[in-house]
KESEKOL-533919 format. One record per residue: x, y, z of N, C-alpha, C, O in turn; residue in one letter. Coordinates in pm, whole numbers, padded with zeros to 5 digits, always signed. Layout:
<rs>
XYZXYZXYZXYZA ...
</rs>
This chain:
<rs>
+02824+05868+00595+02863+05963+00490+02885+06101+00549+02982+06168+00516M +02790+06144+00639+02807+06276+00699+02933+06282+00784+02996+06387+00796K +02970+06167+00844+03093+06163+00922+03214+06190+00835+03307+06259+00878T +03215+06136+00712+03328+06159+00621+03350+06307+00597+03462+06357+00610H +03243+06378+00563+03259+06520+00531+03299+06598+00654+03381+06690+00646L +03241+06563+00770+03279+06636+00892+03425+06616+00923+03493+06709+00965W +03475+06495+00904+03618+06472+00925+03701+06553+00828+03806+06606+00865Q +03655+06562+00702+03726+06641+00601+03731+06787+00641+03838+06849+00637F +03615+06845+00679+03611+06986+00715+03693+07011+00841+03763+07111+00852V +03683+06918+00938+03759+06934+01061+03908+06936+01034+03982+07014+01093S +03952+06848+00943+04094+06840+00910+04144+06968+00847+04252+07016+00881L +04065+07025+00754+04109+07140+00677+04078+07270+00747+04151+07368+00729I +03970+07275+00829+03919+07402+00875+03934+07425+01024+03986+07529+01064V +03891+07331+01107+03867+07359+01248+03991+07338+01332+04008+07233+01394L +04078+07438+01334+04196+07438+01420+04275+07309+01411+04298+07240+01510L +04316+07277+01288+04390+07154+01265+04537+07178+01300+04625+07178+01214I +04560+07200+01430+04690+07244+01477+04753+07134+01565+04694+07091+01665I +04870+07092+01526+04947+07002+01612+05087+07058+01626+05161+07066+01528F +05126+07097+01748+05259+07154+01772+05353+07040+01805+05341+06974+01908I +05448+07020+01714+05530+06900+01723+05669+06923+01778+05755+06836+01760G +05697+07032+01844+05830+07052+01898+05846+07191+01953+05749+07267+01959G +05968+07227+01992+05996+07358+02048+06043+07452+01940+06077+07411+01829T +06046+07581+01974+06096+07680+01881+06001+07711+01768+06044+07768+01668G +05868+07676+01781+05776+07690+01670+05737+07834+01645+05678+07864+01541C +05769+07927+01737+05733+08066+01717+05848+08147+01659+05835+08269+01643T +05960+08084+01628+06075+08159+01580+06056+08209+01437+06103+08317+01403Q +05989+08131+01354+05970+08168+01215+05837+08113+01167+05809+07994+01181S +05755+08201+01109+05623+08156+01064+05636+08067+00941+05585+07955+00941I +05705+08115+00838+05741+08037+00720+05626+07951+00666+05635+07828+00675E +05520+08010+00611+05412+07929+00550+05467+07845+00435+05550+07893+00357P +05420+07720+00423+05471+07628+00322+05373+07512+00305+05273+07504+00377R +05402+07423+00212+05323+07302+00187+05175+07337+00163+05087+07292+00237M +05150+07416+00061+05015+07464+00032+04939+07360-00050+04992+07305-00146F +04814+07335-00011+04732+07240-00087+04585+07278-00076+04544+07351+00014S +04508+07227-00170+04363+07244-00166+04297+07108-00184+04346+07025-00260T +04188+07086-00113+04115+06960-00117+03969+06987-00152+03914+07091-00115D +03908+06894-00222+03765+06902-00250+03705+06763-00236+03774+06663-00253S +03575+06757-00205+03510+06629-00180+03364+06638-00222+03300+06743-00213V +03311+06524-00269+03169+06511-00301+03127+06370-00267+03196+06274-00303Y +03014+06356-00198+02968+06223-00163+02816+06216-00158+02747+06313-00126E +02766+06098-00190+02623+06068-00188+02606+05933-00121+02684+05841-00146V +02503+05921-00036+02475+05790+00024+02326+05775+00044+02257+05866+00089E +02276+05657+00009+02138+05618+00037+02144+05495+00125+02207+05396+00090I +02078+05500+00239+02074+05386+00329+01930+05343+00353+01837+05424+00348T +01912+05215+00379+01781+05158+00411+01804+05032+00492+01905+04963+00472A +01713+04999+00582+01731+04878+00662+01653+04759+00607+01656+04651+00665D +01580+04779+00494+01516+04669+00423+01520+04699+00273+01561+04808+00233Q +01480+04603+00191+01490+04621+00048+01397+04731-00003+01292+04758+00055Q +01439+04795-00114+01359+04895-00184+01333+04843-00326+01419+04777-00385L +01214+04872-00380+01183+04832-00516+01132+04952-00595+01081+05049-00538T +01147+04943-00728+01103+05049-00820+01155+05186-00774+01078+05280-00753N +01286+05195-00760+01349+05314-00703+01385+05414-00814+01455+05379-00909V +01336+05538-00800+01379+05649-00885+01406+05769-00796+01319+05812-00720T +01526+05821-00805+01566+05936-00722+01628+06042-00812+01713+06010-00896V +01587+06167-00794+01654+06281-00856+01718+06363-00744+01649+06409-00653F +01850+06381-00752+01922+06461-00653+01989+06579-00721+02042+06564-00832L +01988+06697-00657+02062+06809-00716+02211+06781-00715+02265+06727-00618P +02277+06818-00823+02422+06803-00834+02491+06930-00786+02432+07038-00795L +02613+06922-00736+02689+07044-00710+02724+07109-00843+02783+07044-00930P +02689+07234-00860+02707+07300-00990+02783+07431-00974+02771+07502-00874V +02863+07462-01077+02931+07590-01090+02908+07639-01232+02950+07574-01328Y +02841+07755-01246+02801+07807-01377+02723+07702-01456+02740+07689-01578H +02637+07628-01387+02554+07529-01452+02623+07400-01489+02561+07314-01551G +02751+07383-01451+02828+07264-01483+02840+07176-01359+02885+07225-01255I +02801+07050-01365+02818+06961-01250+02966+06940-01220+03040+06889-01305P +03008+06978-01102+03149+06962-01066+03166+06975-00916+03079+07027-00846R +03281+06928-00867+03324+06954-00729+03470+06994-00739+03548+06929-00808F +03508+07102-00670+03642+07155-00688+03663+07190-00834+03581+07259-00894G +03773+07141-00893+03800+07162-01035+03766+07039-01119+03804+07032-01236N +03696+06942-01061+03666+06817-01129+03522+06818-01181+03427+06828-01102E +03505+06806-01313+03372+06793-01370+03318+06653-01343+03393+06556-01340N +03185+06645-01324+03119+06518-01298+03054+06465-01425+03012+06543-01511L +03045+06333-01437+02978+06270-01549+02887+06160-01497+02909+06108-01388S +02783+06122-01574+02692+06015-01528+02763+05883-01500+02719+05807-01414P +02872+05856-01570+02944+05730-01550+02989+05712-01406+02993+05600-01355D +03021+05822-01339+03070+05812-01201+02960+05773-01104+02989+05734-00991E +02835+05783-01147+02721+05751-01059+02664+05612-01085+02586+05562-01005F +02702+05551-01195+02647+05420-01227+02708+05312-01139+02829+05307-01119E +02622+05227-01087+02662+05112-01007+02608+04987-01074+02534+04995-01172K +02646+04872-01022+02605+04746-01085+02454+04733-01096+02403+04673-01190S +02382+04790-00999+02236+04778-01002+02166+04913-01018+02043+04918-01011N +02240+05022-01039+02182+05156-01055+02223+05214-01190+02341+05210-01226F +02126+05267-01264+02156+05348-01382+02158+05494-01341+02099+05531-01239S +02225+05578-01421+02236+05721-01386+02234+05804-01513+02290+05766-01615A +02169+05919-01505+02171+06016-01613+02151+06155-01555+02092+06170-01448E +02200+06257-01627+02188+06396-01583+02067+06461-01650+02029+06426-01762F +02006+06556-01577+01891+06630-01628+01900+06774-01581+01948+06801-01471S +01854+06868-01665+01860+07010-01628+01723+07071-01601+01714+07165-01522S +01617+07021-01664+01484+07083-01653+01397+07002-01559+01323+06914-01602A +01406+07032-01430+01328+06957-01332+01311+07040-01206+01409+07072-01138L +01186+07076-01174+01156+07149-01051+01016+07112-01004+00928+07086-01086L +00997+07110-00875+00865+07084-00818+00777+07207-00837+00808+07312-00781D +00667+07197-00913+00583+07315-00936+00510+07363-00812+00459+07475-00810P +00504+07280-00707+00432+07318-00586+00520+07390-00484+00470+07445-00386N +00650+07390-00507+00741+07459-00416+00773+07598-00471+00780+07617-00592L +00792+07694-00380+00823+07830-00420+00943+07880-00341+00991+07813-00250Q +00989+07999-00377+01101+08061-00304+01235+08003-00341+01325+07998-00257G +01252+07959-00468+01379+07902-00509+01487+08010-00517+01464+08120-00567F +01606+07974-00467+01722+08063-00473+01825+08000-00566+01870+07888-00544F +01862+08075-00670+01967+08033-00764+02056+08154-00791+02007+08255-00840V +02187+08147-00759+02275+08263-00783+02282+08299-00931+02257+08216-01018P +02316+08423-00956+02335+08470-01093+02442+08387-01164+02542+08348-01103K +02419+08361-01294+02513+08285-01378+02528+08140-01335+02629+08076-01366D +02428+08087-01265+02429+07947-01230+02292+07888-01257+02195+07962-01273N +02281+07755-01263+02154+07690-01286+02160+07548-01233+02267+07487-01234S +02046+07493-01186+02047+07359-01127+02071+07250-01230+02036+07264-01348P +02131+07142-01185+02143+07018-01260+02111+06903-01164+02132+06914-01044M +02060+06793-01220+02015+06681-01139+02078+06552-01190+02111+06539-01308W +02094+06457-01098+02129+06322-01137+02008+06233-01106+01954+06236-00996V +01968+06155-01206+01858+06059-01188+01920+05922-01164+01997+05872-01246K +01885+05860-01052+01929+05726-01017+01808+05633-01021+01703+05666-00967L +01824+05517-01084+01712+05423-01093+01760+05279-01078+01866+05242-01128H +01679+05201-01008+01700+05057-01000+01565+04990-00975+01477+05048-00912T +01550+04867-01023+01425+04795-01001+01416+04739-00860+01308+04731-00801D +01531+04700-00806+01532+04640-00673+01672+04651-00614+01771+04632-00684R +01678+04681-00485+01808+04690-00420+01796+04645-00276+01696+04673-00209V +01899+04575-00226+01904+04527-00089+02017+04599-00015+02123+04623-00074F +01997+04632+00111+02106+04698+00187+02219+04602+00216+02198+04482+00231P +02341+04658+00225+02453+04576+00268+02459+04572+00420+02365+04615+00487N +02568+04522+00475+02576+04506+00621+02574+04639+00696+02542+04641+00815T +02608+04750+00629+02605+04882+00693+02481+04961+00654+02476+05082+00675S +02381+04893+00596+02253+04953+00554+02264+05038+00429+02165+05098+00387S +02379+05046+00367+02393+05128+00246+02336+05053+00126+02363+04934+00107A +02256+05122+00046+02208+05066-00080+02273+05136-00198+02270+05085-00310V +02332+05254-00174+02400+05327-00281+02497+05425-00217+02462+05489-00118Y +02618+05438-00272+02712+05537-00220+02819+05567-00323+02862+05479-00397S +02861+05693-00327+02981+05733-00400+03059+05830-00311+03002+05905-00232I +03188+05826-00326+03276+05919-00253+03388+05960-00348+03468+05877-00389Y +03393+06089-00381+03494+06142-00472+03572+06251-00400+03514+06335-00332L +03704+06249-00415+03786+06352-00350+03905+06383-00440+03942+06305-00527S +03962+06500-00417+04077+06543-00495+04164+06635-00409+04113+06721-00338N +04295+06615-00418+04390+06704-00349+04497+06746-00448+04543+06666-00529R +04535+06873-00441+04640+06920-00531+04720+07030-00463+04668+07104-00379S +04849+07038-00500+04933+07149-00453+04895+07275-00530+04857+07269-00647A +04905+07389-00462+04862+07514-00525+04933+07631-00459+04964+07625-00340I +04960+07736-00535+05018+07856-00476+04912+07930-00397+04797+07936-00440E +04947+07987-00282+04846+08050-00195+04770+08164-00260+04655+08188-00223P +04830+08234-00356+04758+08341-00424+04641+08288-00506+04553+08364-00546A +04641+08155-00532+04535+08094-00613+04450+07996-00534+04382+07911-00592Y +04452+08008-00401+04362+07926-00319+04218+07946-00366+04177+08060-00389F +04137+07839-00379+03995+07857-00407+03928+07942-00299+03959+07930-00181P +03836+08028-00342+03765+08117-00251+03662+08039-00171+03568+07984-00228D +03678+08034-00040+03580+07969+00047+03507+08070+00135+03434+08031+00226T +03528+08200+00109+03456+08305+00183+03321+08332+00117+03220+08346+00186V +03320+08339-00017+03197+08362-00093+03176+08247-00192+03174+08270-00313F +03159+08124-00143+03158+08008-00233+03034+07999-00322+03038+07930-00424P +02926+08066-00287+02807+08056-00372+02830+08114-00511+02764+08073-00606L +02923+08208-00523+02951+08267-00654+03081+08216-00714+03109+08242-00831S +03162+08143-00637+03294+08102-00687+03318+07952-00684+03414+07904-00745T +03232+07875-00613+03251+07732-00600+03121+07659-00631+03019+07722-00658Q +03124+07528-00626+03005+07448-00652+02913+07444-00530+02959+07448-00416S +02782+07438-00558+02682+07429-00453+02561+07355-00506+02542+07345-00627A +02479+07303-00415+02355+07236-00453+02245+07340-00474+02221+07425-00388F +02180+07332-00590+02075+07427-00627+01956+07350-00683+01971+07239-00736L +01834+07411-00671+01807+07539-00606+01792+07521-00455+01753+07414-00408P +01821+07626-00381+01793+07629-00239+01658+07699-00218+01616+07780-00301K +01592+07667-00109+01456+07717-00084+01461+07825+00023+01509+07802+00134I +01410+07945-00012+01404+08058+00084+01539+08079+00152+01547+08086+00275N +01642+08087+00072+01779+08093+00121+01834+08234+00105+01810+08300+00004F +01907+08280+00206+01972+08410+00199+02111+08397+00258+02128+08353+00371S +02213+08436+00179+02351+08426+00224+02388+08548+00308+02361+08661+00269F +02449+08524+00423+02491+08632+00512+02632+08677+00478+02720+08593+00457S +02655+08806+00473+02787+08861+00443+02885+08824+00554+02857+08853+00671E +02998+08762+00522+03097+08729+00626+03153+08855+00692+03176+08956+00626P +03175+08848+00823+03227+08959+00901+03363+08919+00957+03378+08813+01018V +03463+09005+00936+03598+08976+00986+03598+08979+01139+03541+09069+01201I +03662+08880+01198+03671+08870+01343+03805+08927+01391+03904+08922+01318A +03808+08981+01513+03935+09031+01567+04037+08918+01578+04003+08804+01608P +04164+08952+01551+04270+08851+01560+04399+08918+01605+04428+09031+01567S +04477+08847+01685+04607+08898+01728+04716+08873+01624+04828+08921+01638E +04683+08797+01518+04781+08763+01416+04764+08852+01295+04654+08862+01238Y +04872+08918+01254+04865+09009+01141+04872+08937+01006+04832+08994+00905Q +04923+08815+01004+04938+08746+00875+04819+08657+00842+04820+08590+00739H +04717+08653+00927+04592+08583+00899+04478+08682+00892+04487+08795+00941W +04370+08639+00829+04239+08702+00843+04142+08593+00885+04138+08486+00823I +04065+08617+00988+03962+08522+01029+03827+08591+01027+03816+08712+01050T +03723+08512+00998+03586+08561+00993+03502+08492+01098+03537+08384+01146Y +03392+08555+01134+03289+08482+01205+03227+08386+01103+03168+08433+01006H +03238+08255+01123+03190+08162+01020+03043+08184+00986+02961+08210+01074P +03012+08174+00859+02873+08183+00812+02814+08042+00818+02864+07951+00751V +02710+08024+00898+02644+07894+00913+02495+07915+00890+02430+07986+00966V +02441+07854+00783+02303+07879+00744+02229+07746+00731+02273+07657+00658I +02117+07732+00802+02031+07617+00781+01965+07630+00644+01924+07739+00605E +01956+07519+00572+01908+07526+00434+01816+07410+00400+01810+07309+00471E +01743+07428+00288+01657+07324+00234+01672+07323+00082+01688+07427+00019K +01666+07202+00024+01665+07188-00122+01564+07080-00159+01540+06989-00080V +01504+07088-00278+01411+06983-00321+01485+06861-00374+01589+06873-00439P +01429+06745-00347+01474+06620-00409+01351+06542-00452+01240+06571-00407I +01370+06445-00540+01260+06358-00582+01294+06216-00541+01399+06164-00578F +01206+06154-00464+01229+06016-00417+01102+05936-00436+00997+05971-00382A +01111+05828-00513+00995+05744-00543+01040+05599-00534+01123+05554-00613D +00984+05524-00438+01020+05384-00420+00915+05315-00335+00833+05381-00269Y +00917+05184-00337+00827+05102-00255+00908+05024-00152+01016+04974-00180N +00852+05016-00032+00914+04938+00075+00811+04918+00185+00699+04966+00173T +00848+04847+00290+00756+04827+00401+00741+04954+00483+00825+05043+00475S +00635+04963+00561+00609+05083+00640+00715+05107+00747+00732+05220+00793N +00785+05001+00789+00884+05015+00896+01023+05052+00845+01112+05082+00924E +01043+05050+00715+01177+05073+00661+01218+05218+00677+01146+05310+00637T +01336+05238+00736+01392+05373+00749+01488+05397+00633+01581+05319+00611R +01465+05505+00559+01548+05540+00445+01609+05678+00469+01539+05771+00510V +01737+05691+00444+01803+05822+00453+01884+05846+00327+01958+05759+00280E +01868+05965+00272+01947+06011+00158+02030+06129+00204+01975+06226+00256I +02160+06123+00187+02247+06233+00226+02345+06262+00113+02391+06171+00045S +02376+06390+00095+02471+06430-00009+02540+06557+00036+02480+06641+00104F +02666+06572-00002+02745+06685+00049+02861+06713-00045+02905+06627-00121S +02908+06836-00038+03028+06875-00110+03100+06981-00028+03041+07040+00063T +03225+07004-00058+03302+07104+00015+03442+07116-00041+03486+07034-00121G +03510+07219+00002+03649+07241-00039+03723+07311+00075+03663+07384+00154A +03853+07287+00081+03933+07350+00185+04075+07373+00138+04125+07303+00050G +04140+07473+00197+04280+07506+00170+04361+07486+00298+04310+07511+00407N +04483+07442+00285+04563+07419+00405+04710+07447+00377+04755+07444+00263S +04784+07473+00485+04929+07494+00476+04990+07472+00614+04920+07461+00714W +05121+07466+00615+05194+07447+00741+05267+07576+00775+05317+07646+00687K +05274+07605+00906+05348+07721+00957+05436+07678+01073+05423+07568+01127E +05528+07768+01110+05613+07746+01227+05682+07610+01215+05723+07568+01107D +05694+07543+01328+05762+07414+01327+05673+07306+01266+05716+07234+01176Y +05548+07294+01316+05461+07187+01266+05314+07222+01292+05238+07137+01337D +05275+07346+01263+05136+07390+01284+05063+07394+01150+05113+07452+01053N +04947+07334+01145+04866+07337+01024+04755+07440+01036+04690+07450+01140Y +04734+07515+00930+04627+07615+00923+04541+07585+00802+04584+07517+00709R +04418+07636+00803+04333+07610+00687+04200+07681+00694+04164+07742+00794G +04127+07671+00583+03993+07730+00574+03911+07646+00478+03965+07564+00404N +03779+07667+00480+03697+07588+00390+03551+07628+00392+03508+07716+00467G +03475+07560+00305+03329+07573+00304+03270+07434+00284+03339+07343+00239Y +03141+07416+00318+03075+07288+00299+02926+07310+00275+02868+07407+00324S +02866+07218+00200+02724+07219+00168+02674+07077+00193+02706+06987+00116D +02596+07056+00300+02558+06922+00344+02406+06913+00359+02344+07001+00420K +02346+06807+00305+02201+06791+00312+02165+06645+00338+02240+06553+00304L +02046+06625+00398+01998+06490+00423+01846+06489+00424+01782+06592+00446Y +01789+06372+00401+01644+06351+00405+01619+06214+00466+01682+06116+00426W +01526+06205+00561+01493+06079+00628+01345+06051+00615+01263+06142+00625T +01311+05924+00591+01171+05886+00573+01149+05743+00622+01240+05661+00617N +01027+05715+00669+00987+05580+00705+00880+05533+00608+00781+05602+00587Y +00899+05416+00549+00803+05363+00454+00831+05410+00313+00937+05465+00285G +00734+05387+00224+00748+05423+00084+00744+05574+00064+00700+05647+00152S +00790+05618-00050+00786+05761-00085+00744+05772-00231+00778+05688-00315A +00669+05879-00260+00616+05898-00394+00623+06046-00432+00528+06120-00406Y +00732+06089-00491+00736+06224-00546+00835+06316-00478+00936+06273-00423G +00802+06445-00484+00893+06550-00436+00902+06553-00284+00802+06535-00214W +01024+06577-00235+01053+06586-00092+01141+06708-00069+01187+06771-00164Q +01165+06740+00058+01253+06852+00093+01364+06800+00184+01337+06752+00294V +01487+06811+00137+01604+06775+00218+01648+06897+00298+01635+07011+00253A +01702+06872+00416+01749+06979+00504+01898+06964+00529+01955+06856+00514Q +01960+07075+00567+02102+07066+00595+02162+07197+00639+02095+07282+00697G +02291+07212+00610+02367+07327+00659+02469+07369+00554+02539+07287+00496E +02475+07499+00532+02575+07558+00444+02671+07639+00531+02629+07726+00608F +02802+07608+00519+02905+07678+00597+03004+07745+00503+03041+07688+00400R +03047+07865+00539+03146+07937+00459+03230+08025+00551+03196+08046+00668A +03341+08077+00497+03430+08167+00571+03475+08104+00702+03476+08170+00806A +03510+07978+00697+03538+07899+00816+03687+07868+00824+03739+07792+00742D +03756+07925+00922+03898+07897+00939+03985+08021+00928+03938+08133+00947G +04114+08000+00898+04209+08110+00884+04240+08133+00738+04247+08039+00659E +04257+08261+00701+04284+08299+00563+04412+08381+00556+04433+08468+00640Y +04498+08355+00458+04622+08432+00447+04593+08580+00424+04511+08616+00339P +04660+08665+00497+04659+08809+00470+04771+08834+00370+04886+08857+00410N +04739+08830+00242+04841+08833+00137+04915+08966+00129+05019+08974+00063L +04864+09069+00196+04934+09197+00198+05036+09208+00311+05112+09304+00317S +05038+09109+00401+05132+09113+00513+05272+09078+00466+05287+09008+00365S +05375+09124+00535+05513+09092+00496+05540+08942+00487+05614+08897+00399P +05482+08864+00577+05504+08720+00576+05460+08659+00443+05534+08582+00382V +05339+08694+00399+05286+08634+00276+05344+08700+00151+05353+08635+00047W +05383+08825+00160+05451+08886+00046+05583+08816+00017+05623+08800-00098Q +05651+08774+00123+05774+08697+00105+05747+08565+00036+05822+08523-00052T +05638+08498+00076+05600+08373+00012+05568+08393-00135+05613+08315-00219V +05491+08497-00167+05452+08524-00305+05574+08554-00392+05586+08504-00503I +05666+08637-00339+05788+08669-00414+05871+08545-00439+05929+08528-00547R +05878+08458-00340+05957+08334-00355+05896+08245-00462+05969+08181-00539A +05763+08239-00467+05697+08157-00570+05717+08213-00709+05729+08137-00806N +05720+08348-00721+05739+08411-00850+05881+08390-00901+05902+08362-01019V +05979+08405-00811+06121+08395-00851+06174+08252-00848+06282+08224-00899T +06094+08160-00787+06138+08022-00778+06238+07998-00670+06306+07896-00669G +06248+08092-00576+06342+08075-00466+06266+08065-00334+06327+08050-00228R 
</rs>
């Protein structure tokens, strides 16, 4: 599951440049604008689990479970052997230092099954949701300050967001930042029975990215991601702490005041 999100972020963010011919520096000509979003959850185990109840934080924006522009519903989490429901009032009373941005609030998905066996890849539960859409560059989702503008997993524990700093660049039509990379923790609830040797991992992630083509065949992009995981051996009973990484301001951003992008904006307005 973590490989999926890393491939997604790498495609949209990390120098997704392929130069496919000559003459690529003659005209910048930004075009083919799109935005992508992704959300995934995976639970793996190498032996059967019984009496399983898990509460995982949902990606939320203004208290609404969503990823990108897509709202989430419990139906998307139900599997043949798992029931699912959403909950808003749930926090570990023994944990402190919760971070929740203004105008947002945590939401949880409760997953339950009486018994589950791993498949050939050790997965006992998984969902993968993604969305891609064309969009005008002036309306690219903000991935520089995503905690206030995009979905994130809440609450975070003892978390502090670092202000992105613009990095030097030789290109006048881009803005690049020193990427913000923050180690993070969030609470989860995991309660199940299994043998002492069973390895269980719960991972969940979300992210969004913007991309476009320039020159002859060069792709540019930017994005953010929120990725967490928890690993345990044997049974678990109650509240746990998942660890992970929050990334923002990652990649290249259009300098909309530059002549190159002003031409693009005017063309979109006039339809030419």
